[in-house]
LUMBA-198954 format. One record per residue (C-alpha): x, y, z. Coordinates in steps of 0.05 Angstrom, whole numbers, padded with zeros to 5 digits. Example, Ala and Ser with C-alpha at 12.3 -4.5 7.8 and 13.67 -1.06 7.14 Angstrom:
<sites>
+--------+--------+--------+
:      u :      v :      w :
+--------+--------+--------+
:  00246 : -00090 :  00156 :
:  00273 : -00021 :  00143 :
+--------+--------+--------+
</sites>
This chain:
<sites>
+--------+--------+--------+
:      u :      v :      w :
+--------+--------+--------+
: -00235 :  00031 : -00233 :
: -00252 :  00054 : -00163 :
: -00209 :  00097 : -00118 :
: -00201 :  00092 : -00043 :
: -00158 :  00122 :  00012 :
: -00122 :  00079 :  00063 :
: -00077 :  00097 :  00121 :
: -00005 :  00076 :  00110 :
:  00000 :  00048 :  00181 :
: -00061 :  00004 :  00169 :
: -00031 : -00024 :  00105 :
:  00035 : -00039 :  00141 :
: -00001 : -00078 :  00197 :
: -00062 : -00112 :  00165 :
: -00079 : -00150 :  00101 :
: -00112 : -00106 :  00049 :
: -00167 : -00136 :  00007 :
: -00202 : -00098 : -00049 :
: -00268 : -00066 : -00030 :
: -00290 : -00070 : -00102 :
: -00276 : -00142 : -00122 :
: -00250 : -00176 : -00059 :
: -00181 : -00192 : -00089 :
: -00121 : -00193 : -00043 :
: -00080 : -00129 : -00054 :
: -00025 : -00126 : -00001 :
: -00001 : -00160 :  00063 :
:  00049 : -00141 :  00118 :
:  00095 : -00198 :  00097 :
:  00112 : -00156 :  00036 :
:  00138 : -00098 :  00078 :
:  00210 : -00077 :  00074 :
:  00253 : -00040 :  00125 :
:  00298 :  00020 :  00119 :
:  00331 :  00071 :  00165 :
:  00296 :  00136 :  00180 :
:  00330 :  00203 :  00192 :
:  00346 :  00183 :  00264 :
:  00379 :  00118 :  00241 :
:  00323 :  00073 :  00266 :
:  00297 :  00014 :  00226 :
:  00225 :  00028 :  00203 :
:  00177 : -00012 :  00160 :
:  00154 :  00013 :  00092 :
:  00113 : -00013 :  00034 :
:  00153 : -00066 : -00004 :
:  00196 : -00049 : -00064 :
:  00157 : -00042 : -00129 :
:  00088 : -00044 : -00095 :
:  00074 :  00031 : -00096 :
:  00056 :  00069 : -00159 :
:  00049 :  00144 : -00166 :
:  00004 :  00190 : -00207 :
: -00019 :  00263 : -00202 :
: -00062 :  00246 : -00141 :
: -00006 :  00213 : -00101 :
:  00023 :  00146 : -00082 :
: -00023 :  00085 : -00089 :
: -00026 :  00009 : -00088 :
: -00065 : -00021 : -00145 :
: -00112 : -00081 : -00141 :
: -00088 : -00136 : -00188 :
: -00159 : -00159 : -00201 :
: -00197 : -00096 : -00220 :
: -00144 : -00041 : -00220 :
: -00177 : -00003 : -00163 :
: -00129 :  00046 : -00132 :
: -00114 :  00052 : -00058 :
: -00083 :  00120 : -00045 :
: -00038 :  00122 :  00016 :
: -00050 :  00174 :  00070 :
+--------+--------+--------+
</sites>
């Protein structure tokens, strides 16, 4: 299992394909919206797509289990 870092804003705007195996990992169509502290609607990673471990929040490749930690 490989580990990578990705910028949250990139994941919200562009398709994410695994650098290890080429499998599709996440796309912007999966985004959800919620209100921030100012009451504005903002996009966030879709429900159930983010996992967490001791290193932080990540999205996991369904093909090879590589982890993409969100920055």
